[in-house]
C-alpha positions as CSV (number, residue, x, y, z in Angstrom):
1,X,-80.0,152.6,11.0
2,X,-82.1,151.1,8.2
3,X,-82.7,152.0,4.9
4,X,-86.6,152.8,4.7
5,X,-88.3,150.5,2.2
6,X,-90.7,153.1,0.3
7,X,-93.6,152.3,-1.7
8,X,-93.3,155.1,-5.0
9,X,-95.8,153.7,-7.0
10,X,-98.3,156.8,-6.2
11,X,-95.5,158.8,-8.3
12,X,-97.1,157.4,-11.3
13,X,-100.7,157.4,-10.3
14,X,-103.2,160.9,-10.7
15,X,-103.1,160.4,-6.5
16,X,-102.5,163.8,-4.6
17,X,-102.5,162.4,-1.2
18,X,-100.3,159.3,-2.1
19,X,-97.8,161.3,-3.7
20,X,-97.3,163.4,-0.4
21,X,-97.0,160.3,1.4
22,X,-94.4,159.3,-0.8
23,X,-92.6,162.4,-1.0
24,X,-92.6,162.9,3.4
25,X,-90.7,159.2,3.2
26,X,-88.3,160.0,0.5
27,X,-87.9,163.4,2.6
28,X,-87.2,161.9,5.7
29,X,-84.7,159.1,3.9
30,X,-82.7,161.3,2.1
31,X,-82.2,164.3,4.9
32,X,-80.8,161.2,7.2
33,X,-79.8,157.9,6.0
34,X,-79.3,159.4,2.4
35,X,-80.7,156.3,0.6
36,X,-84.0,154.4,0.1
37,X,-85.2,151.0,-1.0
38,X,-87.9,151.8,-3.8
39,X,-90.3,149.5,-4.7
40,X,-93.5,150.2,-6.9
41,X,-91.1,151.7,-9.6
42,X,-93.3,150.5,-12.1
43,X,-90.3,148.3,-13.9
44,X,-91.4,144.9,-15.1
45,X,-89.1,142.2,-13.1
46,X,-88.8,140.3,-16.5
47,X,-87.1,143.8,-18.2
48,X,-84.8,143.8,-15.1
49,X,-84.1,139.9,-15.3
50,X,-83.3,140.4,-19.3
51,X,-80.2,142.9,-17.9
52,X,-78.9,140.6,-15.2
53,X,-79.3,137.8,-17.9
54,X,-77.0,140.4,-20.6
55,X,-74.5,141.0,-17.8
56,X,-73.5,137.7,-17.2
57,X,-73.4,136.3,-20.4
58,X,-70.9,139.6,-21.7
59,X,-69.1,138.6,-18.4
60,X,-68.7,134.9,-19.1
61,X,-66.8,135.5,-22.0
62,X,-62.7,135.1,-22.4
63,X,-61.1,138.6,-21.6
64,X,-59.8,138.7,-24.9
65,X,-63.4,138.6,-26.6
66,X,-63.9,141.6,-23.4
67,X,-61.4,143.8,-24.5
68,X,-62.1,144.4,-27.9
69,X,-64.8,146.6,-26.1
70,X,-62.4,148.5,-23.7
71,X,-62.9,151.9,-23.2
72,X,-60.5,154.3,-24.6
73,X,-60.1,158.2,-25.0
74,X,-63.9,158.1,-23.3
75,X,-65.4,155.9,-20.8
76,X,-68.1,153.9,-23.0
77,X,-67.3,150.5,-22.8
78,X,-65.8,148.0,-21.1
79,X,-63.4,148.7,-17.7
80,X,-61.5,145.4,-16.7
81,X,-61.5,144.2,-13.2
82,X,-59.0,146.1,-11.2
83,X,-58.3,148.8,-13.3
84,X,-60.6,151.9,-11.7
85,X,-59.2,153.5,-7.9
86,X,-60.7,156.0,-6.2
87,X,-57.7,158.3,-5.7
88,X,-59.4,161.4,-5.9
89,X,-62.7,160.7,-3.3
90,X,-64.7,162.6,-0.6
91,X,-63.3,159.9,1.5
92,X,-59.4,160.0,0.2
93,X,-57.7,158.0,-1.8
94,X,-58.2,154.4,-2.1
95,X,-54.7,151.8,-1.7
96,X,-55.7,149.3,-3.9
97,X,-58.0,149.2,-7.3
98,X,-61.4,148.5,-6.9
99,X,-61.9,144.4,-7.6
100,X,-64.7,144.8,-10.1
101,X,-65.4,145.1,-14.2
102,X,-68.2,147.3,-15.8
103,X,-69.5,148.2,-18.6
104,X,-70.7,151.7,-19.1
105,X,-73.3,152.9,-21.5
106,X,-73.5,156.6,-22.1
107,X,-76.6,158.8,-23.9
108,X,-75.0,160.1,-27.5
109,X,-74.4,163.6,-26.4
110,X,-77.0,166.0,-27.8
111,X,-76.1,167.9,-31.3
112,X,-75.2,171.4,-29.2
113,X,-72.8,169.7,-26.8
114,X,-71.1,167.4,-29.1
115,X,-68.6,169.6,-29.9
116,X,-67.9,171.0,-26.7
117,X,-67.6,167.8,-24.8
118,X,-66.4,166.0,-27.9
119,X,-62.4,165.7,-26.2
120,X,-64.4,164.5,-22.7
121,X,-65.4,161.4,-20.3
122,X,-68.6,161.4,-21.6
123,X,-67.7,162.4,-25.5
124,X,-67.0,159.8,-28.2
125,X,-70.0,157.1,-29.5
126,X,-71.3,154.4,-27.3
127,X,-69.6,150.5,-28.6
128,X,-71.9,147.3,-28.2
129,X,-71.4,143.9,-27.9
130,X,-71.9,141.3,-30.7
131,X,-74.8,140.0,-28.4
132,X,-77.3,141.8,-29.9
133,X,-80.0,141.0,-27.0
134,X,-77.2,142.8,-24.6
135,X,-78.0,146.3,-26.3
136,X,-81.6,145.6,-27.0
137,X,-82.0,145.0,-23.3
138,X,-80.2,147.8,-22.1
139,X,-81.9,150.2,-24.0
140,X,-85.3,149.2,-22.7
141,X,-83.6,149.0,-19.3
142,X,-82.5,152.9,-20.1
143,X,-85.9,154.2,-21.5
144,X,-87.8,152.7,-18.3
145,X,-85.8,153.8,-15.6
146,X,-85.8,157.3,-17.6
147,X,-89.2,157.6,-16.6
148,X,-88.7,156.5,-12.7
149,X,-85.7,159.0,-12.7
150,X,-88.0,161.7,-13.9
151,X,-91.1,161.0,-11.6
152,X,-88.6,161.1,-8.8
153,X,-86.8,164.4,-9.9
154,X,-90.3,165.8,-9.7
155,X,-90.8,164.4,-6.2
156,X,-87.2,166.0,-4.8
157,X,-88.4,169.4,-6.6
158,X,-90.8,169.5,-4.4
159,X,-89.3,169.0,-1.3
160,X,-87.0,171.6,-2.1
161,X,-89.9,173.9,-2.2
162,X,-90.2,174.3,-5.7
163,X,-93.5,173.3,-8.3
164,X,-93.4,169.8,-9.6
165,X,-91.4,170.3,-12.5
166,X,-89.3,173.5,-11.0
167,X,-86.2,171.3,-12.0
168,X,-87.0,169.9,-15.5
169,X,-85.3,172.5,-16.8
170,X,-81.6,171.2,-15.5
171,X,-82.9,167.9,-16.7
172,X,-83.9,168.9,-20.4
173,X,-80.8,167.5,-21.4
174,X,-79.8,164.7,-19.0
175,X,-76.8,162.8,-18.6
176,X,-77.6,159.4,-17.8
177,X,-74.8,156.5,-16.8
178,X,-75.7,152.8,-17.0
179,X,-72.6,151.2,-15.4
180,X,-73.4,147.2,-15.4
181,X,-71.2,146.0,-12.7
182,X,-69.4,142.1,-11.8
183,X,-67.7,141.7,-8.6
184,X,-65.8,138.5,-8.8
185,X,-65.7,136.7,-5.9
186,X,-62.6,137.4,-3.2
187,X,-61.9,134.5,-1.4
188,X,-58.9,136.3,0.8
189,X,-60.4,140.0,0.6
190,X,-57.5,141.8,2.5
191,X,-59.3,144.7,5.1
192,X,-58.3,147.6,2.4
193,X,-59.2,145.5,-0.9
194,X,-63.1,146.0,-1.8
195,X,-65.4,145.7,-4.7
196,X,-66.0,149.8,-4.9
197,X,-63.8,151.5,-2.2
198,X,-65.9,154.4,0.2
199,X,-67.1,157.0,-1.7
200,X,-70.0,159.2,-2.3
201,X,-71.7,159.2,-6.1
202,X,-70.6,162.6,-8.3
203,X,-73.9,163.6,-9.4
204,X,-77.8,163.9,-8.6
205,X,-79.4,160.3,-8.7
206,X,-78.3,156.6,-8.3
207,X,-80.7,154.0,-8.7
208,X,-79.2,150.7,-8.1
209,X,-80.7,147.0,-8.8
210,X,-78.7,144.4,-7.0
211,X,-78.9,140.5,-7.3
212,X,-79.4,138.7,-3.9
213,X,-76.0,138.5,-3.0
214,X,-75.2,141.1,-1.1
215,X,-72.0,143.6,-0.1
216,X,-73.2,146.8,-0.4
217,X,-72.5,148.7,3.1
218,X,-73.6,152.6,4.0
219,X,-71.5,154.7,6.7
220,X,-73.3,155.2,9.3
221,X,-72.8,158.7,11.2
222,X,-70.8,156.8,14.4
223,X,-68.3,155.2,11.2
224,X,-69.6,152.5,11.3
225,X,-71.0,150.4,8.3
226,X,-74.2,148.6,7.6
227,X,-75.5,146.3,5.1
228,X,-78.3,147.3,2.5
229,X,-80.7,144.5,2.3
230,X,-81.3,143.1,-0.8
231,X,-85.1,143.1,-1.6
232,X,-86.2,141.2,-5.9
233,X,-86.5,143.6,-8.1
234,X,-86.1,146.9,-5.8
235,X,-84.2,149.7,-6.8
236,X,-81.7,151.2,-4.1
237,X,-81.7,154.8,-4.2
238,X,-79.0,157.2,-3.2
239,X,-78.7,160.6,-3.5
240,X,-75.4,161.9,-4.4
241,X,-72.9,165.5,-4.6
242,X,-74.7,167.2,-6.5
243,X,-77.7,167.2,-4.7
244,X,-76.4,167.9,-1.7
245,X,-75.2,170.6,-3.6
246,X,-78.3,171.4,-5.0
247,X,-80.1,171.3,-1.5
248,X,-77.3,173.5,0.6
249,X,-76.5,170.1,2.4
250,X,-79.8,169.1,3.0
251,X,-80.0,165.9,0.8
252,X,-77.3,164.3,2.1
253,X,-74.3,162.0,-0.1
254,X,-74.0,159.2,1.7
255,X,-70.6,157.1,2.1
256,X,-71.2,153.8,0.9
257,X,-68.8,150.7,-0.6
258,X,-69.2,147.4,-2.0
259,X,-67.4,144.0,-0.2
260,X,-67.2,141.5,-2.7
261,X,-68.2,138.1,-1.5
262,X,-65.8,135.4,-0.5
263,X,-67.7,132.2,-2.8
264,X,-70.1,134.4,-4.9
265,X,-70.4,136.8,-7.4
266,X,-72.0,140.0,-7.6
267,X,-74.1,141.6,-10.3
268,X,-75.7,145.1,-9.9
269,X,-76.9,147.1,-12.7
270,X,-76.1,151.3,-11.5
271,X,-78.1,153.7,-13.3
272,X,-77.0,157.4,-12.7
273,X,-79.5,160.4,-13.5
274,X,-77.9,163.4,-13.9
275,X,-78.9,167.1,-15.0
276,X,-77.7,168.8,-17.7
277,X,-73.7,169.3,-18.0
278,X,-73.7,173.0,-18.7
279,X,-75.7,172.9,-14.8
280,X,-74.0,175.1,-12.7
281,X,-73.0,173.4,-9.0
282,X,-74.4,175.2,-6.4
283,X,-77.3,176.1,-4.3
284,X,-81.0,176.3,-6.1
285,X,-82.2,179.1,-4.5
286,X,-78.6,181.2,-6.0
287,X,-79.1,179.4,-9.6
288,X,-79.4,181.8,-12.6
289,X,-81.6,180.6,-15.5
290,X,-79.8,177.0,-16.9
291,X,-77.1,178.1,-19.1
292,X,-77.0,177.9,-23.1
293,X,-74.3,176.0,-25.2
294,X,-71.6,178.7,-24.2
295,X,-68.2,178.2,-22.6
296,X,-69.2,176.6,-19.5
297,X,-67.9,178.4,-16.6
298,X,-66.6,177.1,-13.2
299,X,-68.0,174.6,-11.0
300,X,-70.4,173.3,-13.7
301,X,-71.5,169.9,-13.7
302,X,-69.6,168.8,-16.6
303,X,-66.3,169.6,-15.5
304,X,-67.1,168.3,-11.6
305,X,-67.9,164.9,-13.5
306,X,-64.8,165.1,-15.9
307,X,-62.4,165.8,-12.8
308,X,-63.5,163.1,-10.9
309,X,-63.6,160.5,-13.6
310,X,-60.1,161.8,-14.7
311,X,-58.4,161.6,-11.5
312,X,-59.7,157.9,-11.1
313,X,-59.4,156.3,-14.7
314,X,-56.7,155.6,-16.9
315,X,-57.9,156.8,-20.4
316,X,-55.9,156.0,-24.0
317,X,-56.2,157.6,-27.3
C-alpha cells in the first residue's frame, strides 16, 4: 500500500487539463488510502525551513521558559511533553499520553463568532514566544498554507460533483489550526507508547510538513501499519472525520500514528484547515444553507471539535 505523490501545481494555474489530472489523482488517493503527498504546492522551501528553525529554537528552551506559554482555558500555546492522551478516539483509548510536545496557533475568532465560542477550546487570544522571528515565520507560513488549502478545497468540491466554489461558503470563516510538533527520541519505547497514538483527525484537511526522521505511519485495511515516505519540502495531506461525514464515506479518514525515533528528535508542522465552526456535520447532499451566528444546533463542526478536545486535553482556568 503506497501513498501517492501528486504534483498539484496545476491547481494554481490556468490549466483545465492539468486540473483534471490532479483531481483524478487526489480522488483515487483519498477514496482508497486517505493520504497523499503533495509537491508543486508553491510554498517556498526557505519559508518552510524558517518555521522548522523557529520550532527547534523554541523546543531547545529550558522547560520553565516554555511553560510561560502553556495553554490554559483555551488550546493556544505550549502543550508540554506527555500531557495529551487520546482518551476519546475512533480507535479506542490510548493507555499512555503522547510522548510529544507542541505549540498551537489559532486564528483570532471572527467578531461574529467571538462571544459564542469565547469559553470554548478555540476561544481566547493567541500567545506568542518572545522570539519575534517565531511569530513572523509562523504567520507567513500560515498565510501561504491557507492559499494551498483553499485550492485543495476547490478541487475536492469538484470531486463531490459541485462547482469549483461549491464548498467556499463553508470556509468563508475557516478554522485553521497550526501545530508545531516535537517528538523527542525514545530509546526504550514500549509497545503501547507513541509520539501520537493511533487516531483519525477530527476535521476536514490536514497538511503535514515533516523532517527526514520519519515515524508517521498509516493503518492498512488488513490492520498492518506502514511508513509514510519523507520527501523534503513536500506536504502530506490526509482527510479527516468531517470530510468523511460530508462525503457520506466516500473520502476516508484513515487511522495513523507517530512512532518516536530511538535516537533522533522528530519535528513536524501540522496545518489543519477546517470549516466554519457553525457548519453542520452531515452529508453535503442534505446540508442546508450555511447557518448564521445564531445558537448552533447539535452536530456542528465546532461542537464536534470541542467534544474531542475536551476529552483529550486538560484545560485550566
